[in-house]
Steps between C-alpha positions, in 0.01 A plus 500: 500500500643642823843395620663531844779347699264217602734346762543843667124562504393162630754498784396849611258492797278765332519344149123531442503869592809556295327364186165656569616858551642501152146485375258614765491783753585484869129556573405199279761283678359604832174332388691175470661546838173579680333191373800270561546254786843374604469146628733221608433138407646195664622195308205309341251782555286584193544851366253477208265200472401321177132551420455812721384828351810708422505825713865578534834499317786384720849645493752270677768696686677199652469123507428211256161379376358229279225528241286199572225359272253233624326306228158334496649184657645706792854444371737787570730634231760766574510734204788703614709606801615861532711710739448863593471766379212399265156607379258227600151449374545714189336226282173561688492878454284486189347162563224572744322163539736337747871450585653256250735349760597531871817683612638341814798598718794259477705713737384786732388782273436875522216597260340824401141454397362772270132542415478381138222745415715797609797371297281417196354853497848652494609261223189583293583873520872461438599272219871558550471384863309191385766413242780549753341268759425247229864510390625448857254206561591344165876519568452342845286202386660431165742239640226340710271454201778368276607257776138363532471458121825311483372254768234373265765381249752315715535169683512465877877572546492795260206656684667460842822640370313801363335562834831491699667729239199734513510517879879565497492771232167679560402447859803451726760652261765251611612139437482451881177574683256385769207346309162635601303226323418153626565207277121482439506861382799430278297220341199734453735754327665232281170323421612160621463283811688566833659160465647599161641825651655311792655226284635751245654733764656200678642374170650843430646518846677166444631630166623815674286730289326646807539481879215498742494523875154546657379836351840603367549445130816550289557458129852346470512433123285765332622412150382139544163626632465732202573208267228292663267794458600546131456134399169491686 
C-alpha cells in the first residue's frame, strides 16, 4: 500500500506526473505525454459515450462531470457526480467490450485524454505504478460508490438529503453553492421523479432547512438534513 498526502497531490496541477515519476522514468512518462490530447468540453458535451469502444482514459483537470447510465428503456440514471481533479474512465481500462456508462460535462471541463493502450502497457510492465493509480482511483470514487449503494436502501426524502449532502461535501465543498444540476438531473441522481424533488426541496425551504434562489443553493440547517439522511 502506497501512502501520500492525497489532498496535496490531487490539488497539484501536475499530480499525475508527480505520482508517475515515483515509479516510471521520464522517458516512459514522455510516452504518455506524446499520446495525450488536452481538450475542453462545454456543459452537456459527452466526454466518453456509453456503448462505445474504450480507447482513452480521461484525467479531469478542471470542471464537474456526471456518470450517466441509460437503461434498456432509455431511462437515464446518474451514477455519480465528481469534481476535478479526477481519473475518469478507469473502470473501462481492463473492460474492452464497451464503455459501461457515459461521462458528460455538467460544467465546462478541461480533460486530458490518454491512449489507454499506452497506459496499459506501462501498467503491465510496472506493477507498483498500477497499484498506485488503482489506490488513487479507489480513494476518489469510494464516496461516490458508497453514496449510490445507500440510495438503494432509503425512502425519497432520505435519498434527496443524501444527494444534497454529497454535493455539498464532495463536489462543491461548501454549504453554499451554485447548483450545476437541473431538477430533472437531481431526480435522476436520487432515483425519483422531478415532481418529488421539487416538492421535497420546497418543503425543506419552508422549514428553513435549505434556501434556494434560482441556481444558488444553501444548506441552512445541516444537522436537520443529516438527520433526514440518517433516518432514511
